[in-house]
C-alpha positions in Angstrom: 177.1 91.9 109.6 178.2 89.2 112.0 177.8 89.9 115.7 180.1 88.4 118.2 179.2 88.9 121.8 180.8 88.2 125.1 179.0 87.3 128.3 180.3 87.6 131.8 178.3 86.1 134.6 178.8 87.0 138.2 177.0 86.0 141.4 176.6 88.5 144.2 176.2 87.8 148.0 172.4 87.6 147.7 172.6 84.7 145.3 171.5 86.7 142.2 173.4 86.2 139.0 174.2 89.3 136.9 174.8 88.7 133.2 176.9 91.3 131.4 176.8 91.2 127.6 178.9 93.2 125.2 178.4 93.2 121.5 181.8 93.5 119.7 180.5 94.7 116.3 178.7 97.7 117.6 180.8 98.4 120.7 177.6 99.0 122.8 177.0 97.4 126.2 173.6 96.1 127.0 171.8 96.6 130.3 172.7 94.0 132.9 170.0 91.4 133.6 169.2 89.9 137.0 168.8 86.2 136.9 168.0 84.2 140.1 170.3 81.4 141.0 168.4 78.4 142.1 169.0 74.7 141.6 165.6 74.1 139.9 165.8 77.4 137.9 162.8 79.6 137.2 162.5 80.8 140.7 161.9 84.4 141.8 164.7 86.6 143.1 164.1 87.4 146.7 164.3 91.1 147.8 167.0 91.8 150.3 164.4 92.8 153.0 163.0 89.3 153.1 166.1 87.2 152.5 167.0 86.8 156.2 163.4 86.2 157.3 162.7 83.3 155.0 164.4 80.6 156.9 164.5 82.1 160.4 162.5 80.4 163.1 160.3 82.6 165.2 160.5 81.9 169.0 157.0 82.7 170.2 158.3 82.9 173.8 161.0 85.5 173.1 160.8 89.1 174.4 161.2 90.4 170.8 158.2 88.4 169.6 156.1 89.6 172.5 157.1 93.2 171.9 156.2 92.9 168.2 152.9 91.3 169.0 152.1 94.1 171.6 153.0 96.8 169.1 150.9 95.1 166.4 147.9 94.7 168.8 148.1 98.4 169.7 148.2 99.4 166.0 145.2 97.2 165.3 143.3 98.7 168.2 144.2 102.2 167.1 143.2 101.5 163.5 139.8 100.0 164.6 139.1 102.9 166.8 139.9 105.4 164.0 137.6 103.5 161.7 134.8 103.4 164.2 135.2 107.2 164.9 135.2 107.9 161.2 131.9 105.9 160.8 130.4 107.8 163.7 131.4 111.1 162.2 129.9 110.1 158.9 126.6 109.1 160.5 126.5 112.4 162.5 127.1 114.3 159.3 124.3 112.4 157.5 121.9 113.2 160.3 122.8 116.9 160.1 122.3 117.0 156.4 118.9 115.2 156.7 117.8 117.8 159.2 119.0 120.6 157.1 117.3 119.1 154.0 113.9 118.8 155.9 114.3 122.5 157.1 115.0 123.6 153.5 112.1 121.6 152.1 109.7 123.3 154.7 111.1 126.7 153.7 110.4 125.8 150.0 106.8 124.9 150.8 106.3 128.2 152.7 107.9 130.3 150.0 105.8 128.5 147.3 102.6 129.2 149.2 103.7 132.9 149.6 104.4 133.1 145.9 101.1 131.7 145.0 99.2 134.2 147.3 101.2 137.1 145.9 100.6 135.9 142.3 96.8 135.7 143.0 96.8 139.2 144.5 98.7 140.6 141.5 96.4 138.9 139.0 93.3 140.2 140.8 94.7 143.7 140.9 95.7 143.5 137.2 92.2 142.3 136.3 90.6 145.1 138.3 92.8 147.7 136.5 91.9 146.2 133.1 88.2 146.5 133.9 88.5 150.2 134.9 90.5 151.3 131.9 88.4 152.7 129.0 89.4 152.0 125.5 91.1 154.9 123.7 88.7 157.1 121.6 85.5 156.2 123.2 83.7 158.6 125.4 81.1 157.4 127.9 78.3 159.7 129.2 77.5 157.6 132.2 79.4 158.1 135.3 81.0 155.3 137.2 79.8 155.3 140.9 83.3 154.4 142.0 84.9 157.4 140.3 82.3 159.9 141.7 83.3 159.0 145.3 86.8 160.1 144.7 
């Protein structure tokens, strides 16, 4: 299969060449390719938003420049204040969590002590009950002084 192709190159207003290629044997068109037009070749295509700004001279004494600088300075101040406030809020939250953690640790200690006391009481009571219970099938003729008082 021999392929014959045809190329059309056009340059738009921004200086970008568009190459259109069509293969005759298959009848399919390929996707257009953007190629920058520069005398040295191999340069990057410049986006339209930056084309006008590349060679323009900025007059630092102009009102427009002063307004831009003022707006930028205000934006920087606002950003720094916001960042500072966020850091303060974070520090405040850390302190709150530390206090809560200390309070909860104190509560854990108190509850652990209470559990220990209750466990000791329970074990003492269980031990006393075990001592007072007679084994099944054995009769004793002696009377227990604690039982006669009841």
